[in-house]
C-alpha positions as CSV (number, residue, x, y, z in Angstrom):
1,M,54.7,-96.8,-47.4
2,T,53.3,-94.8,-44.6
3,E,54.9,-94.4,-41.2
4,T,53.4,-96.7,-38.6
5,S,52.5,-94.9,-35.4
6,G,53.0,-96.4,-32.1
7,K,55.8,-98.8,-33.1
8,V,59.2,-98.6,-31.5
9,K,61.8,-97.1,-33.9
10,L,65.1,-99.1,-34.0
11,S,68.3,-98.3,-35.7
12,Q,69.0,-100.5,-38.7
13,W,71.8,-102.1,-36.8
14,D,69.8,-102.9,-33.7
15,A,67.1,-104.4,-36.0
16,L,69.8,-106.6,-37.6
17,L,71.1,-107.7,-34.2
18,L,67.6,-108.6,-33.0
19,E,66.8,-110.5,-36.2
20,S,70.1,-112.3,-36.2
21,L,69.4,-113.7,-32.7
22,R,65.9,-114.7,-33.9
23,S,67.4,-116.5,-36.8
24,L,69.6,-118.5,-34.4
25,G,66.4,-119.7,-32.7
26,W,66.1,-117.2,-29.9
27,E,62.5,-116.8,-28.7
28,S,61.0,-113.7,-27.2
29,G,61.7,-114.9,-23.6
30,Q,65.4,-115.3,-24.3
31,L,65.5,-112.0,-26.1
32,L,63.9,-110.2,-23.2
33,G,66.4,-111.8,-20.8
34,I,69.4,-110.6,-22.8
35,T,70.5,-108.2,-20.1
36,S,70.6,-110.9,-17.4
37,G,74.2,-111.8,-18.3
38,G,73.5,-115.0,-20.1
39,E,75.9,-116.3,-22.7
40,L,75.7,-114.4,-26.0
41,P,76.7,-116.2,-29.1
42,V,79.8,-115.2,-31.1
43,D,78.7,-114.3,-34.6
44,E,80.7,-116.0,-37.3
45,S,78.7,-114.4,-40.2
46,E,79.9,-111.8,-42.6
47,F,78.3,-109.2,-40.3
48,H,80.4,-110.0,-37.2
49,F,77.5,-108.9,-34.9
50,D,78.4,-107.9,-31.4
51,Y,75.3,-108.8,-29.4
52,Q,76.7,-106.8,-26.4
53,Q,75.4,-103.7,-28.2
54,L,71.9,-105.1,-28.2
55,A,72.2,-106.1,-24.5
56,A,73.3,-102.5,-23.8
57,F,70.3,-101.1,-25.6
58,A,68.0,-103.5,-23.7
59,A,69.5,-102.3,-20.4
60,E,69.4,-98.6,-21.3
61,Q,65.9,-98.5,-22.7
62,P,64.1,-101.6,-21.3
63,E,60.6,-100.6,-22.2
64,E,61.4,-99.7,-25.8
65,Y,63.4,-102.9,-26.2
66,R,60.5,-105.0,-24.7
67,R,58.0,-103.4,-27.1
68,A,60.3,-104.0,-30.1
69,V,60.6,-107.7,-29.2
70,T,57.0,-108.3,-28.3
71,D,55.0,-105.8,-30.5
72,G,57.4,-105.2,-33.4
73,Y,59.3,-102.2,-34.6
74,Q,60.0,-100.0,-37.5
75,I,63.5,-99.1,-38.7
76,K,64.4,-95.4,-38.2
77,Y,66.4,-95.1,-41.4
78,N,67.1,-97.8,-44.0
79,T,69.8,-97.8,-46.6
80,I,69.6,-100.0,-49.7
81,R,72.4,-102.3,-48.5
82,G,70.8,-102.4,-45.1
83,I,67.5,-103.5,-46.6
84,R,69.3,-106.3,-48.4
85,S,71.0,-107.3,-45.2
86,W,67.8,-107.3,-43.2
87,I,66.2,-109.6,-45.8
88,A,69.1,-111.9,-45.6
89,V,69.2,-112.0,-41.8
90,A,65.5,-112.0,-41.0
91,L,64.1,-113.9,-44.0
92,G,67.1,-116.0,-45.0
93,K,66.8,-114.8,-48.7
94,E,69.4,-113.1,-50.9
95,G,68.1,-110.0,-52.6
96,Q,69.7,-108.7,-55.7
97,L,71.1,-105.1,-55.5
98,E,70.5,-102.6,-58.2
99,L,72.9,-99.8,-57.6
100,E,72.7,-97.8,-60.8
101,E,72.0,-94.2,-60.0
102,G,68.3,-93.4,-60.2
103,K,67.4,-97.1,-60.3
104,E,68.5,-98.2,-56.8
105,A,66.5,-101.1,-55.5
106,V,66.6,-104.6,-54.0
107,E,64.8,-107.3,-55.9
108,V,63.8,-110.5,-54.1
109,A,61.2,-113.3,-54.2
110,L,59.0,-113.1,-51.1
111,T,55.9,-114.9,-49.9
112,D,52.9,-112.8,-48.9
113,A,53.8,-113.2,-45.2
114,E,57.5,-112.2,-45.8
115,K,56.3,-109.2,-47.8
116,S,54.0,-108.1,-45.0
117,R,56.8,-108.5,-42.4
118,L,59.2,-106.4,-44.5
119,E,56.6,-103.7,-45.1
120,A,56.0,-103.5,-41.3
121,V,59.7,-102.7,-40.6
122,L,60.7,-100.5,-43.5
123,S,61.5,-96.9,-42.7
124,F,59.6,-94.0,-44.2
125,G,60.7,-93.3,-47.7
126,W,60.7,-96.8,-49.1
127,H,58.0,-98.9,-50.8
128,I,57.6,-102.4,-52.2
129,I,56.4,-102.9,-55.7
130,S,55.6,-106.0,-57.7
131,G,58.4,-107.1,-60.0
132,Q,57.4,-107.3,-63.7
133,A,59.2,-110.5,-64.5
134,E,57.3,-113.0,-62.3
135,A,54.8,-113.3,-59.5
136,G,56.2,-113.1,-56.0
137,V,59.2,-111.1,-57.0
138,Y,59.3,-107.6,-55.5
139,R,61.4,-104.5,-55.8
140,I,62.1,-102.4,-52.7
141,E,63.0,-98.9,-53.8
142,P,62.9,-95.3,-52.6
143,I,59.6,-93.5,-53.0
144,Q,61.4,-90.5,-54.5
145,R,64.4,-90.5,-56.7
């Protein structure tokens, strides 16, 4: 995967916060108004997201935040568990972790649209390859081991 120029770079956590709100049905207009003091949901998921952190980012860097919401973003630095979490939050799918040293990967079934969306946000150093067992199953793994 090559680095996408011009995209806002978000931390893995900020990307998860943003995608979590989207998964709750928040549209771009609501996301852009996050600093206006509106009611933020309380996250009951395993992640225990604190959306005040995203509101603070939006207030501190409004142009970057606006571009991330409207034009997309790339994650600055992904971890293997962070990729699995992003897939769960943004795509609603459970990826399988492979944590054996030298074989680290996340394996997950994705549609073409989901694969494209994931490719667009992955940080430099990761790539998506087709799984060998069945069509539509992909492995997300480090470029270098």
